[in-house]
N, C-alpha and C positions, 0 to 999 in steps of 0.2 A: 308448617305444612302449606302446600299449595292448594288451589281450589279443587284439584282431583284427589286430595288426601295423600299425596306423596310428600316425603321430606323435600324441603327446598334445598337446592345445591348450595354448598358452602361458598360464601363470598371470599375469595382468595385475594382481593385487592388489598394493597397495603393501606394502613390507616395514615391519614396525613395529620401532622401536628402543627397547629397554628397557636403560637405563643405571642402574648401581648405584654410587654413591659411598660408600665405607666411612669416608670422612673420617678422624678419628683416634679412632674409638670402639674399634677392635679392635686388640689388640697383635699382634705378628708371629705368634706361635703360633696365636692364635685366627684370624687372617687365612688362615694356611696351612690350618687344619683346615675353615674355611668354603669356601675354594676347593676343597679336595679333595671336600667334600660336594657342591658344586655341579657339579663335573666328572663325578661318578659318574652324574648323569642328564643332563648336557648333551649327551654324545656320541651319546645316543639319543633325545632328546626331539623329537618330530615337528616342533614349531615351529621348532627350529633345523636339523633334518636337511632338512626341505623348504624352508628359506630363508624362512619366514614371518616370523621374528623375527631381528633382530640383537641379541645380548646383549653389552653392554659393561660391564666391571668396571674400576673405578677404586680400587685400593688405595692406602695410604700408600707414600711413596717407598722405605722399607727393604725393603718386601715385594714390589716389583715384579718382581725377577729370578725369585724362586721362584714367584710367581703365574703369570708368563709360562710358566715350565716346566710347571706343573701343567696350564694350559689348552692347551698345545702339542698340535696334532692334533685339537682341537675346534673348533667354530664360534665360540666365545667370543673377542671381542676385548678386549684389555687397554689401558688408558691410564692417564695420570697426572692428578693433581688440580691441578697447577700447573706452570709452568715459568718460566724467566728470560728476559728479552728478548734477551740476548746468548748466543752460542753458546760463546765462549771468552773468557778474560781474568781479571783479579784481582777475582773476585767470590765472596768467601768464603760458603759455605753455599748459593749459588745452584745450580740444577740446569738443565743445558743441554738444549734441545729436540733438539739433535744426538745427545746421549747417549741421551735417551729413545727416539729413533727407532733408534738403533744396537742397543739391547738388545732391541728388538721391539715397543715401544708403537706403537700406531696412532691413539690419541685423546688429547686433553688438554683440561681444563677451562680456560675463560678468563672472568674477570670475575665470579666467584661472589660473592654478597653478603658472605660471610665474609672474603674477601680485601679487600673494600671497607671493611667496618666494622672489622675486627679489625687488619688491617695497613695500612689507610689508602690503599689502591690506588684511584686514580680511573680516568677514561676514558683518560687519556694512557697510563698503565701498561697497561691492558687493550689498547689499540691496539697497543702495542709488543709484547706477548705474543701477540696474534693474528698479527701479521707474523712473529714467530719460529716459531709453530706451522706456518703455511702454508710458510714457507721450508724447514722440515725434514720436510715431507711428513706432518705430523700433522693429523688432522681435529679441528678445534676444536669444543667444546661451549660455546657462547656464552651465558652466563647473563644473563637480565634479569628484573626484577620491580619492582612498585611497592612503596613502603615501607609506606604505610598503606592500609587497606581503603577502596576508592572504587568508584564506579560503573564499569562496564567501559570506557566511552569515555574516562574520565579515567585509568584504569589503562593503557589502550593508549596514550594520549599520552605518559605518563611512560616507558613501555617503549620506545617509538619513539625518544624523545629519547636514551635510553641507547644504543640501537643506532646512532643517528647518530653519537654520540661515539666509538663503539667502531670502527665500520666505515669511518671517513672517510679512512683511509690505504690502503684496497684500492686496488690498481693499477686504473686504468681500462681497460687493455687485457687482454683475455681474462678472462671472469668466474671468480670463485672458486666451485667446485662442491663439493658435498657437505657444506656447512657444516650443523652442528646448532645449533638455537636452543632453549634450554631456558627455558621461561616458568615462573618461580618467584616467585609473589607473596610477598614477604618476610614479610607478616603472617600467611601460611598455613603457614610453615616451623616444624616442631616442634609444631604444634597437634593436637588430637584428630581433626579432620576436615579435608580439603582445602578448596579454594574450591569454591563451588557449580558445578554443571555448567553452568548458564546463564552464569556469570562466565567459566569457562574457555573455553567455546565462542566467546563473543563476543570475548574478548581475543585468542585464537589466530587468529580469523578476521581481526581487524584487523592482527595482526602479519604474517599471510601476505600480505595485501593490499599492505602497505607494502613487504615485501621483495620482492614480484614487480615493483615499480616500479624496483628497483635494478639497472641494467644490469650492474654489477660482480659481481653474484650470480647464479650458474647454479642448478642443482638444489639444494634444501635441504630440511630437515625441521624440524618444530616439535614439541618434546615438552613434557610438562608435569610439573613437580616442585612439592613443597610438600605434605607429609603425604600423598603418593600411596600407595595401597594396594589391597587386594583389592576387586574389584567397580567400580573407577573405570574401567578399560579399556573394558568393555562398556557401561557407562553413557554414556561419551562417544561411543560409536557411530561411531567413525572421525573424530571431530572434531579429534583430535591424531594425530601420527605415532608416538605412543609415550609412555612414561613415564620419568621420572627418579626412582628410588627411593632412600630413605634407610634409616632404621632399620627400616622394615617388612621390608626384605630381609635383615636380619641373621639370620634364620631361613631356611636355604636351602629349607626346605619351603614357606615363604610365597613365596619368589621363584619356585618351580616353579609355584605356583598362578597367577601372573600369566601365565606362558607357557601354561598350561592354558587360561586365559581368552582369550588370543589365538587360540587354535584355534577357539574358538567364534564368532569374527567372521567366518567364511568366508562 
């Protein structure tokens, strides 16, 4: 209600998604201290309190239970950086999506370039992991990105081909909703600067256009990763649904500046 006793108008602005993958950069003790530092301001930050931003944190597997405990009672969502395609069985070292869900995870990465390059996982593996995520009620963050720097139209073609390979096992009946697509041009990851604004805008627009043609997909979002940092969110002016942050967010204060910037997009 407003001061005059009338219902407040519904806020129709789209919610931004800010995801942070800690990869394997931080040890367990550092991950816990980082999470505590973020939790100190996350409980009261207007971007989270007002629902303007959804903050998603993806720590390494050993830290998940403690990180989940730290963020309990806040608006911060916690997820995993990977999962196995089977829920149970003789799979030494694998991590079940059923267990991730049971301990409280709500998100999981699927198809990151490092899983492809370092572990040799292709579209078939990503497809099976996507199925496992959806089967267990985990929201997948599906990663795509071109290997080499190229004009936006060629980059979009490569990314769409990746999506076709990853999404082809989606059930035709009943669209999958809430999927998060992370556009991460491989050539921009770990670089001093992200891809240009013009490039990001063009590729994300092409990805959105293609995804909207897929009847098996309901509502979705497209976020950008690849050396994302301060100043990028306002520069994109709503062209993406958020950011996928890496080392920039290792400083909790830097992460807070991204949420501060989100409030400027009102």
